[in-house]
C-alpha distance (Angstrom), angle and dihedral (degrees) to the residues before:
residue distance angle dihedral
X1 . . .
X2 3.79 . .
X3 3.82 116.0 .
X4 3.82 109.8 -120.5
X5 3.80 99.7 176.9
X6 3.77 117.4 112.1
X7 3.79 93.4 -145.1
X8 3.81 120.5 41.0
X9 3.78 118.1 -118.7
X10 3.78 126.9 -146.2
X11 3.77 127.4 -155.1
X12 3.80 111.1 -109.8
X13 3.78 102.6 -162.8
X14 3.78 126.8 -139.3
X15 3.81 100.6 -16.7
X16 3.80 119.9 136.9
X17 3.78 127.4 -150.5
X18 3.77 132.7 -168.8
X19 3.75 117.2 -131.8
X20 3.78 121.9 -163.0
X21 3.77 110.2 -113.9
X22 3.75 131.6 -176.0
X23 3.75 115.4 -131.4
X24 3.75 132.8 165.9
X25 3.78 117.7 -120.7
X26 3.78 133.1 174.1
X27 3.80 116.7 -122.7
X28 3.80 107.0 -134.2
X29 3.80 99.6 176.2
X30 3.77 140.4 -14.3
X31 3.80 140.4 -159.5
X32 3.78 133.7 171.4
X33 3.81 87.6 -94.3
X34 3.79 101.1 47.9
X35 3.76 152.3 -38.6
X36 3.81 140.2 -107.7
X37 3.79 114.2 -137.0
X38 3.79 135.4 -174.1
X39 3.79 116.3 -144.7
X40 3.79 136.8 174.5
X41 3.82 88.0 -142.9
X42 3.77 126.7 61.9
X43 3.79 120.7 -120.8
X44 3.78 125.7 -163.5
X45 3.78 122.6 -116.6
X46 3.78 108.1 -99.8
X47 3.81 94.3 33.1
X48 3.80 114.7 135.3
X49 3.76 130.8 -150.2
X50 3.77 146.5 145.7
X51 3.77 120.4 -94.5
X52 3.81 117.6 -150.8
X53 3.78 125.9 177.5
X54 3.78 142.7 121.4
X55 3.80 116.2 -86.6
X56 3.80 118.2 -171.0
X57 3.81 89.9 -18.0
X58 3.82 94.8 -52.3
X59 3.81 129.0 103.1
X60 3.80 113.2 -104.2
X61 3.81 127.8 -163.3
X62 3.79 129.8 175.6
X63 3.78 139.1 151.6
X64 3.80 113.4 -118.6
X65 3.78 139.3 -169.4
X66 3.80 121.2 -151.7
X67 3.81 111.8 -121.1
X68 3.80 102.8 172.9
X69 3.79 139.9 4.8
X70 3.81 127.3 -162.4
X71 3.78 134.0 172.2
X72 3.78 115.2 -98.2
X73 3.79 117.5 -100.3
X74 3.81 94.6 -118.3
X75 3.81 124.4 56.5
X76 3.79 109.6 -98.1
X77 3.80 93.5 16.0
X78 3.79 92.7 115.1
X79 3.78 122.6 -143.4
X80 3.78 136.5 -30.9
X81 3.78 110.7 -136.3
X82 3.78 122.8 -164.0
X83 3.80 112.5 -159.7
X84 3.78 135.8 174.5
X85 3.77 125.9 -141.7
X86 3.80 111.8 -109.1
X87 3.78 97.2 171.5
X88 3.78 128.3 22.3
X89 3.78 134.9 145.5
X90 3.79 120.8 -115.8
X91 3.82 87.5 -116.0
X92 3.82 92.1 58.7
X93 3.80 92.1 44.4
X94 3.80 88.7 54.0
X95 3.81 89.2 48.2
X96 3.82 89.7 58.1
X97 3.81 90.9 47.2
X98 3.84 91.6 51.3
X99 3.81 90.4 46.8
X100 3.81 91.6 51.4
X101 3.82 93.3 46.6
X102 3.81 92.4 52.0
X103 3.81 92.7 61.5
């Protein structure tokens, strides 16, 4: 078969790469240390990502690392993902504290 690519490609082998992917999750609970999420897709422990949502009417952003993953309690409920915050601004930490104190 004739090669039609402009730039030649070379086989890499057995290397793996992580690609950022957007996925919707449900936030089940939150603390200043971490968050419990519900997801239709499984994530591996150790995976990192950015969590963005609205908390108490304000935008929230933090970097997370998955610590544990379990199957949801109901069939078809997906997975429960426990994650810790590994990067968060002081402003967003204070937002969580205000949210927790208003309960």
